[in-house]
N, C-alpha and C positions, 0 to 999 in steps of 0.2 A: 503494500500499500504505500501513499504517497505519504512525506513527511507532513505531521500535524505542527502547524505552529499557532500560538497561543500570544496577544501582544497582553501585555499587564500590567493593570491601572496603577501599581504598586510600584513601577518600576520605570526606569527611562523607556517612553514608547518606542524608539529605535531600538530597543533590547528584543528578544524573542527568546521563548522556550522549543526545544525542539526534542520530542519527544524519542525514546526508542521505538522501532519499528517491532510491531507484532504484528504475524502474519495473521491471518484468517483464512480460515478451512472452511469447506461443504459438510458442513454437520447441522442435521436436522432432525427431533425426537419426535414421536407422538406421543400425548399424554391423554387419551380420554377423546379423540377426536382433534384435540389444537395440537397444530407445528409451532416446534419453538427450537429457535436456531440457537446453536452453541459452536461458534467460529474459532471459542478459544478452546475446544475439550483438549488440544494437545499440552496445555498448559498446565494439565493434570499428570502429567508426566515430570514431576518435579525435580528430579535427578538430571535430567538431562543435558547436553551441552548446551543446546538452542535458549533452554529454560537459565542456564548458568550465564550466557551472555546477558539476558535480558537485564535478568537482576543485577548483574555487574554495572550495565548502562543505567539503567533504573537507579541504583544507589549513587553514581557519580551524579548524575544530575540532580538529584535531590540534596546531596551534598555541596553542590555548587552554588543551588540556590539557597541554601542556607548560609553558607560561607559569607552571604551579602548585608549578614546582621551584624552591624559590628558591637551590639550588645551581648553577643552570644560567651563570649569567655566573660564578663560579670556575671552573667546568669549562672555559669557553671560554677564560679568561686564560689558566689553565695550560697548556691544550694548545697555544694559540701559541706559548708560551715553551718549551714540549717539541719543536716543532718550528722553533726559530728556531735551527737548525745548519747549517753550507755542507753539501752534499751532490753529490758528484761521481758522475758513470757512469765507469766504465772505459774509457782511451785507445785511439784506435785509430793506429798510425803508418802515413804513408804517404812511401816512398822520392823525395826530388826529386831531378830531373834534375843538378842540378850537387852534390848531395852532400848528405848528412844527411837529417832527417826530418822532416814535417808532423803535428804530432798534433790529432785529435777529441775532442773530451768535450762532457758537458752538464756544465752547474755551476746550482745553485739556492742564492744567497747566504742563502736561511733562508724568508723568508714572500715569497715571488715565486706568482704563480701557477702559473707554468709556468715548467721549466728552459730554461734559455738555452745555445745551440750556440756554443761556443770555438774557435777554432785557435789553435796558436802552432807555432815554428820551433823545435827542439828542447826536449828535456825540461823546460828551465831558461829557455825564449824567453817573451818577453812575450806575454801572450794578448790574444787579438781578437776580440771579436764578430762572429759571423758573422750568426745568424739570434735573435730576439729575440720570442718567439711573444707576451707579453705587449704589445708595443707592436701587434700586429694586429688589438687588439680591446678594448674598453673595461671588458668585466669579464672578460675573460680566458679565455674561452672558445674561443679559435680555439686549436689545439692541434696540435704537431708530430706527425703519424703515420708518418713514413719519412725516411729521409736514407740517402744512398748517394755517394760520392763517387769522382770518377776515380784512375784508376792513379796520376798523378803531382799529385795531389792538388791541382789548379788549377779545378776546377769541382765541386757540389755539387746532386745533385739532393735535394730536398726534398718531402715531402708534407703539406699542413695539411688539418685537420678540423674544421670547426664545429658547434658547440652539442651533439659528443660524438657526431655521424655516423660511421659506417662509410664512406661517402664520403670519398673523397681526391682535392685535387686537386695534381697535380705540378709544380712549375716547377723552374729553374735559374738558381744563384746565380754568377758569378765568385768565387773566395774574396777574393783581395787588395783587389779593388774594394768589396767587398759590395754589389756592384749584380746586378738580375734580369736576365737575359736576356730576351728573347719569348717564348720557351716555355711553353705552358702545356697540360696533359694533363689531361684531367678524368673522370668516372667510371669510375675504378681503386677498387678494392674488395679487400681480402685480398693484398696484392700490395708489394711490393719493386720497387727499380730497380737493374739492373745494367747498367753500362757496359762498353763494349767496350774492349778494351785501349790503342787507339788515344783515346778519348775522343769518339769523333763522334756517339756515341747509344748510348740505353738501352734494355735490353728492361723490361717492365712489362705486366702482364694488368690486364684489365675487361671491364666487362658491357655491353652496347649501351644506349645512354641511355634510362630510364626514359618511363615517360610522367610524367604529373602528379602520379601519389601515388608519387615516390621514395624515400619514407621508409616507407612498407606494402609498397609491391609486392615482391614474390618476383623472387628475381634467378637468372637460369639463362645456363645458356653462358657460362663464364670463357674469356677468349681472350688470348693472346699476342702482342704488338704491338711492332713497335722504332720508337722514334722517334726519325728523325735529327735532331739537335741544327741549331735553327734555320729548323724547316720548320713549318707548322700541325700541329696533330694530323690532319685529315682527308687527310693525306698519309702519315700514319703506318702501317707495312707491318704486315699482318698474318703471323706467322710462324707459328704453330700454334693449331689448334683441334680441336677433337671435337666434330662434329654428330651423332655414333652415340648421347653422352651427355649432357644437360644439367647433368649432377648432378656433373662434374665439377670440382675445383677445381684450377687449371694455374696453374702458376710458372715462371719461367725464372731461370736462376744461369749467367754468366760466369764458365770456371774461371780459376784465377789466371793462367796462361800465355795467356791472351785464347784461345785456338784453337777450344775447345768452349763451347757453350750445352748446361746439362743442362735437362732440361724435366719438370717435375714431375707427375703426375694423381697424384689421389685421389680417391675418391666422399666425397663430402661431409667429414665430421669425421674419417672412417675414418684413422688412421696408417697404414695398407699402400696403398704406393702404387704406379704404374708408372714407369718411365723412360724416356725418348728424349735421343737426342745429337743435335745440330747442329754441323757440324763447318765452322768460318771461315775454312779454310786460304785458300779461294779466295772470300773476301767471302761475305755473305750471300745475293746474289742466285744462283740456283743450287744453291745448299747443299741439301741432304737430309735430311732427318728419317730417323734410325736408331733405329728401337725396340729399344731396350736390353732392357727388362725390362717384358713384354708379360703378365704375371698378377701383380695387387694380392694377392700370397700371404702377403706380409711387408711392412713397414719396410722403405723402400732410401735411403739418405742418403749423398751421394758427400761424401766429406771433403776429398782431395785428387788430383791427377793428375801422374803424370810420363809426359808424351807420351802413348802410349795408356792403359799401366797407372792404373787407378783404385783409390784405397782407397776401400772402402763401409761404412757402420755397418749394418747390419742385423738385425732380427729371425727370418730365414729360418732355422727348425726351431731357434730358439733365442730364447724368448720374452723372457731377461734381456738378449739383444743380445750380437752378435760384432763381429771386425772382417772382411771378406774383400777379396781382390783379384781385379780384374773386366781383361782386357787385351781394350782392342776389337779386337785382329787374332784373338782368338779367344773371341768372347763368350757362346758357347754355355754353359751351366751346368755340363758336366760338367768346363769347365775352370777354374772360377771356385776359390779356395785361400782355406781359413781361416788366417788371420795373427793374431787375438786369440781363442780359442774362448772361449764364455759360460762366464761365472763364477756362483756365489749371488746376488753383488752385479748390479744393475740397469745397464749402462751408460744414463749421462742424455744426455752429447754425447763427441764426439772432433774434436781438431783438428789440424793439423799444423806445428809451428812449431820452426825450425832442426834440419828434419829429424829432429824427434821427434816421436811420434804420443800427446799427451795427452789420457790416458782419463779423464772425470771421472763417477767409478759414484757410486750411491746406496748407503749400506749403513746399513740401518733408517733411512729417512729420512733421515740427513745425507750429506755430502758425503766423498768419499773419491778422491785423484789419484794416478794410476799415469803412470808414463814409459816408453815403451816404443819400441826400435828401429823404423823402417820395415818390416823382417819379423815383427814382429809379439813379438820377443824383449825380456820385461820388464828392463828397468832400473834403476828403483827408485820407492819411494812417497813421493810430495811429501809433507812435514811440514805442516800448516794451522796456523791460529794456534788454533783449537780447534774443541767440537765446534760445527757450524753446517752453512751451505751459501757454496760458493763458485761462482763463475762467472766464464765472462768466456775466458779463456786465447787470445785470437784473434791473428790474424798470419798471415805466410807462411813458406813452408818455406823461404826462406832467410832469414829475422830471427832475430837472436840474444838478442831479450829479446819478453816478453810481460807481459799485465798481468791482473791478475782480483781482481775484488771479493770480500769475506768480508762476512758477517753473523750474526746469529744473534737471538733474543728481546729481548737485552737490550746488542747492539753493532750501534750502526750502519753502514750499510755504509763498510768501510775499502778500499781501493782501493792493492793489492800491486805492484811491479815484480818479476818474476823473470827473473833474468839465468840463461841458459839454457847458457851457456857454464860460468860454476861452479854452477851453482843455488843462488844466495844472493839471498833472498827480502828485501825491503825495502820500508817503507813509504812509497807513495807519494804518497797522501792519506789523513786522519785530520780528522773533524770534531772541535770543542769539544765538549764535551757539559753538558745542564743540567742533571742527575740522576746519582744515586751507583748507577750499576752495579752496586756491591757489595753494595746492600740488598736485591738481588733476587737469586731461586735459579730453576736448570733442572732438570726431570728428566725421564725418560723411562721410561713403565712402557708395559707390553701387558698389552693387555685380550684377553679369549675371550670370540669372537662367540658368536652363535645358532648356527653349526653348528661350532664351534671352532676358526674363522680367529682366527690371533694379529694382532690391531689394535692398531698404535704410537700413543699417547698421549702427546704431550709436557704438561709443565704449567710454568706462570710463574707465579711470585706474589712479595710481600716474604716475606724471612727472619723467621722467626719465628711462622708460621702455625700456628695450635691447630688440630688434626683435630678439631672439634667437633661439623660440619653447618651451621654457620652462618653460614658465607664464601661473597658471592655469587658465582657461577659463571659465564662465559663460555665455552660449549663452541662452537668452530669448525668446520666442517668443509664438504666439498665433494665427493669423491670421484665423479669424472667424466671423459670424454675424454682420460683416461693423465694427466691433469695432477697432476704429484705436489707438495703441500703440506709444504716443507721450513722450517727454521727462519729466522724472517725478522725483521725491525725493525720497527715501528711507535710513534710515537709515543702514539697513542691507544692502544695498549693498555699503554704505562709509566702513561699516565693511569688508566687503571683499576686496574690494580697500586696504584699509590700512592692510589687510593680503596678498597684492602683488599679489591679483587675478585684471583679466580685467572682467567686466561687459560688455558685446554684446548683444544689444536689435535688432533684426531684426524687420523689418515691411513688412508683407510677406501678399500674394494675399490672399483672405478671408476677409482682415479688409476694414477699409473705409479711408486710408488715401491718397488713389486717388481716392474717390469718388466711385458709386455704379458700373459702371464697373471693377473695382479691387476687389470688395468686388466679383462679380457673377465671373470671372475668380477664386475662389478660392471655391465655393461652389459645391452641388450635383455631378455630371459627371465632374466637372473641380476638385474635390477636391485634387486629387493628384498634383497639381501645387501648393499647400502649402506646401508640405512636400519635392518637389524638391526646392522649394526656402529656405525650412530651411538648407535643406542638403547642398545646394549652398554654403551657409554663412560660416556653417561648413567648409567644404573644405577651403574656401576662408582663414579663420582663419588662417588655417595649412599652408598654401600656401605665405601668409604675414608673417611668421614666429610669429605670436602671440601670436602661442599655436602650440601642438603635440594631434594626437588622445588619445593619455593615459594622455594628461592634459584638454583634454575639456570636460566638463560637461554641459547638457542641460536639461532646466525645464522649466515648463508650467502649468496651472492650467486650470482646467476645458475642454472646447475645447483645451487649450493648454495643456493638458492632454495627450488627444487624440493626439494631433501633439507629441509629444515625442512618446507616445505608439508605433505609427504607425514610425517612424523614426528610432528606434533602433532595430524595426524588420524587414525594408528594409535594413539599410546600419550600422549595428552593429558599422563595423571597425571604422567608424568617430569618434565612441565617446569612451571617459572613463569611464563617468558616466552618470546617468539619471535621474531628479526628475520629477517624476508625480506625479499631485497634484487634486484631486476629478476630475480625469479624467472620460471622457468618453472614454470607450475600449472594451465593447461589443457592436460593432456598429449593431447588429443584434436584439437587445430586447433595444435598448434605448427608443424607444418609448411606453415601457409596462408601465412604472412609473411615478409617480408625474404629471410634466407638461414636460416630454420628448417628448409626442407627438408634441408640438409644435417645434421643432428641425428639423421636415422632411421639412420643408419650407427650409433651411439650407444643412441639408444632403441628402435627399429623402427619400424614404418611402420603405424599407427594405421589408418588409411583402406584400407590395403590386404592387411594380413595377418591373418586371425582370429585365431592364436593371441596375436599381438605385441600386437594389441587387449585381448586378452583381459587380460595380462598388466599395460599399463599402466592400462587402466579400474581397475585394482584396487588401486591407488595414488596414481591422477593427485588432485592436491590439491584440486583445484574439485568434483570428483565425488565426492571421500570423505567431504565436511560434509555433518554431521548433525545434527538438533534434539534438544536435551533435552541435548547433550552440554556438560562442562564444559572448553572450549579453553582453554589458556594464553592471559594478555595478547598482543596481536600486534599490531607494529605491520610493515606494509608498506614498502616504497620501492620506487620506480619514477623514472624521467624522463619528459617529453613526448617530447624528443627520441630515445628507447633503437630505434636501427633493428635492434639485433641480437635481442634479445628485447623482443617487441613489449607496450608497455604495457598494453595490455587483458587479458593475462595477470593482473596485478594488481588492475586493475579489477572485473573479474569477479569475482575470489577473495574481495576485501574488500565488495563488494557482497552476496555470497551469504553471508561472514560475518555481516555486520552484520545480515542478515536474521535470523538464525536466536536473536535476542535473547541474543548472549552475555552470563555473568555477569562475564566480564573485560572491557578495552577492545578493540575493533579496530580499528585505526586504519591510515592511508595516508598516507604523506608524498610527495607527487610533486614532483619539482626541476623548476625549467623551464629551458630552455637549457642542457639535458645529457642523455646519452647511456648508454650502457651502463658508462660507468663512466671509460673510460681518456679522458686528456687532462683531465679534470675539472680545472676551478682549484682552488689550495689553498682560497682564500674559501669555494668551495661543499663541501670536503670536511671542514674544520672546522665548519661551519653543522652538515652532516646528520651528521656524527659525536657533536657534543655533542648533539643531540636524542634520537640513539638511548640515549647513554647517561643523558638528562636521565629515557626513557621507561621506562630500565630502575633507575633511582633510586626511580623514582615506586612502578613495581609491584611492586619487590623488596622495597620498603621499607628502601634502604639509607639510610647514616647517614654519607655521605663526612666526612673531613675538614673540620673550619670553617675552619683554614688555608688549603686546597687551593691557592690562589692564591698564596700565599706559601711556599711550601717553600724548606729551606735550597738554593742552586743550588749545583756544583760547579765552581770555574774550568776 
């Protein structure tokens, strides 16, 4: 095809962008009588030399465009400074045989590519390095992807992933010596490791070993195995499988008393699941699997058990969630009892510590914590440090303490210890900051969507903002898979606000902010509601004079990348820029690669169901691009090792967009030796974020402070 030239209003009119050529092929598919062209099908061969040349040329074009932003170096320096603070995860304690506790946690000293796993005896004991992923590769691309400790705190099973892949390799480390045993378990994916009470082995889930294209090949028939410590993987015991349904995701969890193994079964990414129980009283050999919940009519999540009695969190006849009791001696549904009934607030999680049910609710996309007696009787509400997000509250029924983290848009994660005997809360770990939180403010508003739905929208910015429609604004969204977007801290967002920007976070349907009904209102045939919610938030920001279309950028990753792609193809006039990260952009072929088939539970089946195809085809970003439309300046982000959302989604979308001779730039940034985002080293995350902001500075015509890299630090 001929080279496409695109004049840019943001640079000298004599300058042009010349996009790399991407050939078009004759490929037409038929979906229920509808012919759909797919001229870039060849881009699905992501390991071809043709793709390698195209990616190299695209990356060179993008970096050349961004190199013209003089503030780029200052942004990088300031971002590194903002990220240079200690970060701790919530610790988990294990009772030692001779008394006392051994705690495990992760810590990043500030600018380490990966957090380091430590252990210490007692709350004030000397910490010792157990696992340092930074030493496992020169470029920081080996990441910890799973971690499980034996009941006595002596051994740790840990999983590592390379270059951002979802594939995991499990190994076992002796805690006190720091040395690895010979055990090695491969081809595990979407799995934890759950030890038996005596530490003789662990349960895990895996797929059969793939063929030569492990990065691309679809994965079916998850299976649960038991690995006996000190044996080879080929001797592992197949514990549970469902040969009747290759699209089930399986998981295994040993109860705290060690008596039972709980076997989860869910269809793809559906929140609904079945449960089976394996009684280990007489050992694994001969133990029969008992199907406890045989219908995937709701979500069922066991909390704890006392003998045969189980506390279970469920959405059965309660889309906001409730807690029920099930006794294995009378497992039929007519004997199930409701302990904590459904309320207007959605239950996010429930744990049992110190004989207390700790219920974490979401109240208008913010955390609220209640304490209940084991019979469900309300005890009291826990006072949190402020408006924000709490998480953690792990432990066992006999523990007298628990820990939780708390964060919001201007508060990095602070770890608190909760004494469950006195209910006194104290700070356990808190970072020293390199910015002044008091200079910023956060507010929550509610936006009315197209059909009248009430959509929460968080706004954060520097105090003193003038509402004259000129502030560059970054609107972020996700809206899918029941995942809730809650207040959280990001050094990058602080940088954005220091640059004069407004950060807006929308809590869209499809998420879990208001329970399962909110989720279902944004999935399958209702997916358009998500895009309507997001565009309503964009319009509100303009009408409220926070920004204007030419100053408004939207951002989202994965399912959020789909959100961005759908919104710019449906309502391009609302936005000045778009950042689509690792997005699902070819909605007719998402189920053809790796784990994409699992998303049919969320999106529908475009190849199998005519109604679902019709709905998907109407919003699929790749198929909604039209010539002679002025799309906003767009930068697509993906990674060459993304085996979650196959990178061909991004390749095809950008090639198609560039072929339209867009007025604004249409660029792609392809990260190397990286995957879907999890475990990405800090160095790569900084580079990617600075490139995004440099793009926005240029296309939104921003003027960041000249002294951005030399602000006043707060000790």
